C-alpha positions in Angstrom: 214.8 111.9 209.5 213.0 110.1 212.3 210.0 112.5 212.0 210.0 111.9 208.2 210.0 108.1 208.6 207.1 108.3 211.1 205.1 110.3 208.7 205.9 108.0 205.8 204.7 105.0 207.8 201.2 106.5 207.7 201.0 106.7 203.9 200.3 103.0 203.3 197.0 101.4 202.5 195.6 102.1 206.0 195.6 105.6 207.4 197.0 106.2 210.9 194.4 106.0 213.6 193.3 109.1 215.4 191.5 108.0 218.6 189.0 105.1 218.9 185.3 104.3 218.1 182.8 101.5 218.2 181.1 99.3 215.6 177.9 97.4 216.1 176.8 94.7 213.7 173.1 93.9 213.4 171.2 91.4 211.3 167.8 91.9 209.6 165.5 89.8 207.4 163.7 92.7 205.7 160.0 92.6 204.9 160.2 89.5 202.6 161.2 87.4 205.7 159.4 89.3 208.4 156.1 89.7 206.5 155.8 87.9 203.2 157.0 87.6 199.6 153.9 88.5 197.4 153.2 87.8 193.7 155.0 90.2 191.4 153.0 93.2 190.3 154.4 95.5 187.6 158.0 96.3 188.4 157.7 95.3 192.0 159.6 92.2 193.1 157.6 89.1 193.8 156.7 85.6 192.5 156.4 85.7 188.7 154.1 82.6 188.9 151.6 84.1 191.3 152.5 82.5 194.6 152.8 84.1 198.1 155.3 82.8 200.6 155.1 83.5 204.4 157.9 82.3 206.7 157.2 81.0 210.2 160.9 80.7 211.1 164.1 81.8 209.3 167.0 80.6 211.5 170.6 81.4 210.8 173.8 80.8 212.7 176.1 83.9 212.4 179.7 83.8 213.4 183.2 85.0 212.7 182.2 88.6 212.1 185.6 90.2 211.4 186.8 93.8 210.9 190.2 94.0 209.3 192.5 95.3 206.5 194.8 93.3 204.3 197.4 92.9 207.1 195.7 93.7 210.4 192.7 92.4 212.3 190.9 95.0 214.4 188.2 92.7 215.9 186.7 89.2 215.4 183.5 87.7 216.9 184.3 84.7 219.1 180.8 83.5 220.0 178.5 82.1 217.3 174.8 83.0 217.8 171.5 81.8 216.4 169.1 84.3 215.1 165.5 84.0 213.9 165.3 86.9 211.4 161.6 86.3 210.9 161.3 88.1 214.2 161.2 91.9 214.0 164.6 93.4 213.5 167.3 94.6 213.1 168.8 92.8 216.1 172.4 93.1 217.4 174.9 90.4 216.4 178.1 91.8 218.0 179.5 95.1 219.3 183.1 95.9 219.2 184.4 98.7 221.4 187.4 101.0 221.2 188.6 100.1 217.7 191.1 102.4 216.0 189.2 105.2 214.3 190.1 104.6 210.7 189.0 102.9 207.5 188.9 99.1 207.8 188.4 97.9 204.2 187.5 94.2 204.8 184.4 92.9 206.6 183.6 89.2 206.6 181.3 86.9 208.4 180.2 83.3 208.3 176.9 81.4 208.1 177.9 77.9 209.3 177.0 75.1 211.7 178.6 75.7 215.1 178.3 73.2 217.9 178.6 75.7 220.7 176.4 78.5 219.3 174.2 80.3 221.7 170.9 82.2 221.3 170.9 85.6 219.6 167.2 86.2 219.5 166.2 82.6 218.7 164.1 80.5 221.1 166.0 77.9 223.1 164.3 75.0 221.2 165.5 76.5 217.9 169.0 76.8 219.2 168.9 73.2 220.2 167.6 72.2 216.7 170.4 74.1 214.9 173.1 72.5 217.1 171.7 69.0 217.1 171.1 68.8 213.4 174.2 70.7 212.4 172.2 73.3 210.5 173.5 76.7 209.5 170.1 77.8 208.0 166.6 76.5 208.7 163.5 77.8 207.1 159.8 77.0 207.7 156.8 78.5 206.2 154.0 78.1 203.6 153.3 79.1 200.0 149.8 79.8 198.8 148.3 80.3 195.4 144.5 80.3 194.7 143.2 77.5 197.0 146.5 75.5 197.1 148.9 75.6 200.1 152.3 74.0 200.3 154.3 73.9 203.5 158.1 73.6 203.8 160.5 72.9 206.6 164.0 72.8 205.2 167.3 72.6 207.1 170.7 73.2 205.4 174.2 72.3 206.6 176.0 74.7 204.3 179.2 76.3 205.6 179.7 79.7 203.9 182.1 82.6 204.5 181.0 86.0 203.2 184.1 88.0 202.3 185.0 91.4 200.9 181.6 92.8 201.8 180.8 96.1 200.0 178.0 98.6 200.0 177.1 100.4 196.8 176.6 103.6 198.7 179.4 103.4 201.3 182.0 101.2 199.7 184.0 98.3 201.1 184.4 97.7 204.8 183.6 100.2 207.5 185.1 103.5 208.7 185.2 103.6 212.5 184.4 107.2 213.7 186.4 108.9 216.3 184.5 108.9 219.6 181.4 107.6 217.8 179.7 104.4 216.7 179.0 103.0 213.3 176.2 100.4 212.7 176.7 97.8 210.1 173.8 95.5 209.0 174.3 91.9 207.9 171.2 91.6 205.8 169.6 88.2 205.0 167.7 87.9 201.7 165.0 85.3 202.0 163.8 85.8 198.4 167.0 84.3 197.1 165.9 80.8 198.0 163.3 81.0 195.2 165.3 82.5 192.3 165.3 80.6 189.0 168.9 81.2 188.1 172.1 80.9 190.1 174.0 83.7 188.4 171.7 85.9 186.2 171.0 89.4 187.5 167.6 88.9 185.8 166.6 85.9 187.9 163.0 85.7 188.9 161.2 84.2 191.9 159.2 81.1 191.1 157.5 78.4 193.2 155.6 76.3 190.6 158.4 73.7 190.2 158.7 73.4 194.0 155.0 72.8 194.3 155.1 70.3 191.5 157.7 68.3 193.4 155.1 67.6 196.2 152.4 66.8 193.7 154.6 64.1 192.1 156.3 63.0 195.3 156.4 59.4 196.5 154.1 60.2 199.4 151.7 61.9 197.0 150.4 65.5 197.2 150.3 65.8 201.0 150.8 69.6 201.1 154.4 69.5 202.3 157.4 70.0 200.0 160.4 68.1 201.4 164.0 68.3 200.4 163.8 64.7 199.4 161.0 65.6 196.9 163.1 68.4 195.6 166.0 66.0 195.1 163.8 63.9 192.8 163.4 66.7 190.4 166.1 66.6 187.7 166.9 70.2 186.4 166.8 68.9 182.9 163.1 68.2 183.3 162.3 71.9 184.0 161.7 74.6 181.3 164.9 75.3 179.4 164.7 79.0 180.3 164.5 78.4 184.1 166.8 77.0 186.7 170.1 77.8 185.0 173.2 76.9 186.9 175.7 79.0 185.1 177.9 75.9 185.0 178.0 75.4 188.8 179.4 72.0 189.6 177.3 69.3 191.3 174.0 71.1 190.9 171.8 68.5 189.2 168.4 68.5 190.9 166.1 71.0 192.6 167.5 70.3 196.1 171.0 71.0 194.9 169.7 74.2 193.3 168.0 75.5 196.4 171.0 74.6 198.5 173.2 76.6 196.2 170.8 79.6 196.5 171.1 79.4 200.3 174.7 80.4 200.0 173.7 83.7 198.3 171.4 84.8 201.2 174.0 86.8 203.1 174.3 90.5 202.2 175.8 93.7 203.5 174.0 96.8 204.4 170.8 96.0 202.5 171.7 95.5 198.9 175.4 95.3 199.3 177.3 92.3 198.2 179.8 89.9 199.7 181.8 87.1 198.0 180.4 83.8 199.3 183.0 81.1 199.7 182.0 77.5 200.5 184.0 75.6 203.1 
């Protein structure tokens, strides 16, 4: 009976572990952040309205990377780190050693302001900026079209947890290999900041409305698009087939809209999805 009960205890949601293994989490901004987001050509992704965006910085604070099941936590990141995913990647976020070699079906992480965050691969001055201003995400760069250039320097204080992360190829969570190491990428999608819909899978990248915010801004067309200028653009003033909110609450102007898009930037193993939860 004792042997039968021991065997039965291994037939739940989580299989019994057989040895240990390691898991390393990395982060990566892909070509759209490291190089540029070009105009759309044919079926290739890009700006529908002909702009090109190049980032100078794309800073994120990553924390709370967690490996778990519904009732057991295998490992959790304790030190938040600041990364500039404009720099060549992938770069290591956290490594967990000697985890039980089994399937862990729930991976989560946070992109949130953390007062005691330290440098991942970010410069010291950028770490200070993120901590002093309470940012979770900061982006700086420029958009060009024909002879026009618009710069942007935007900091966001959003606090988002990305839960139930799942890859279309490998499924949910991670399987820790016995006596081996698995690498899991937390992918940052910079193109999401320029989508024209909060929920549609057919959302397109656009910059015209953002550029227009500078042209009509209080300071005049000085070549820099500020978050304050975006806040002055009521979504009802934009084309009816663009900037749909899908009923999202408290998204009334272009600043609200871009801020909501920031929460969708965290992904899993490339095109894998997580469920973002605002805190």
